[in-house]
C-alpha angles and dihedrals in degrees: 000000000000118000104188119089093235092050090050091051092048088052092051090048091051092053092051094046092047089054092048092048091049090054091050091048089050091052090049092051092049092048091051091048092051091053093046095050093046088052092046089050091052090238093144096172092054091043093057090048093049090044091055091049092044093051089052090051092045092051092049090052094049093048089053091046093239087129127017120264093239090051089052092051090048093052091048094046095049096046091047091048091049089051094046090050091055095044 
């Protein structure tokens, strides 16, 4: 374990940041699942609404570097393609 005050503080911060990032990733997974189930259920209105909200969340996560910007683009592209295929 760290013994310097600065190292102890950095450790506390890392734990706090890790939990914050875990919550964000969990929100992302739930949002993606919501869009996918709406598309699978042919509920296109709900799918469009969920996709709009998911894209906002994806962009926020990419801007905060919780996920990589290319991963964000990939999520958005695949969801849009799925919705377009059903429309």
